[in-house]
N, C-alpha and C positions, 0 to 999 in steps of 0.2 A: 494624490493614492492612485494605483495600477492599482486595476479592478482582478484584473488576473490574482493579488495576492487580498483581496475580500471577501471571493469564496472560492469554494469549488463544490462542484457536482458528481456522486460516485450511482453511474449508471446500476442499471439491473438487470446485464449481462458481467461475466467477469471474463467475455473472451479480448479483451483488450492486452492481455499480459504476453511479455514476450516469454513462451512457455521454458525454456531452455537456461534461463538466467533465475539465478536464485533467489530466495525472501529481499536478502538484504543486494542483491547488486541492484532489484527492482524498484526496492524503496529509495536507495542512495544514488541512484539514475533520476527517478522523480522529483527529488531536494535538487539534485543539479539540475537538469530542467526548468524548475519550475524558480527554487530559490537565487538557484544562480551559485559557481565555485566561489566557495571563498568567503564566501558571507557567513556562516559561521562553524561551527564543526560537527562536519556530517555526522563525523560515526557519533557522536555524546544524539547527538539527535535519531538518527534511524534508533539507534540501542534503545534509546525510551520510547521510541513505537509500537518497536519489536515488544517492550519488555508490560505498554501499557494494555497490543491487543491478544498477546501470548502466543506472539509467535518465535521467540527467543529459541527456543528447542529446533525449528527450523527455521533459522535463518542460513543454513548452507544448504539443505531440500531447491529442488527447484518447483517452481511454479506447475510446471505442467501444464497439462489441455486433456484435450479429451483422449488424446490421439499417446502422449506422450507422459509417461507416469512419476507425478510429482506429488504435492501437498495436497490434503483430502481436501475437498470441495468448500468446509464451511472455512480453514484457511485459505484456502484462493479468495473468498468472498471479503475475510480478512485483510488480506495488502491490497486489493482492490481502495477499502475503508484508508490504509497507510496510506499507497498511493497521494491519496485525495490531500488527506490532512498531512502529510509529514510538510509544508509549506509552509506553515504556520499561516494559514486562512482563519476570516474572524467570523467562517459564518460558512458548514460543511449543506450540503444541500443529498439528497442522498433516497433512488428511488428504490422500494423495496429491500430497506436496510438490512435487517434481521431477515431476510428469506436465505436459506441452503448453512444458518449458522443453528447448534445441538446450542440446548438448555445446560448444558456445562457449562 
């Protein structure tokens, strides 16, 4: 079994995003890098992840960073979680998983 498909790690910082990509493109790119092209229907899987994480309404918004306005900090944190979760891993490890998320 490929070790990269066993687990994934969500770092504490959300600085690794490409700020000009949309939320949808970010998750689709992560899926294609980790799960491989053509392995499953990426659109259906990305849509499911966006729904579960409450990001479907911002799927066409850019992720952004400190210099480029994009989604909120909490939404950016959920994009980080989605990036690591999108590849069908068995175990998701996270450093300060709920930092930056609001209670809503």
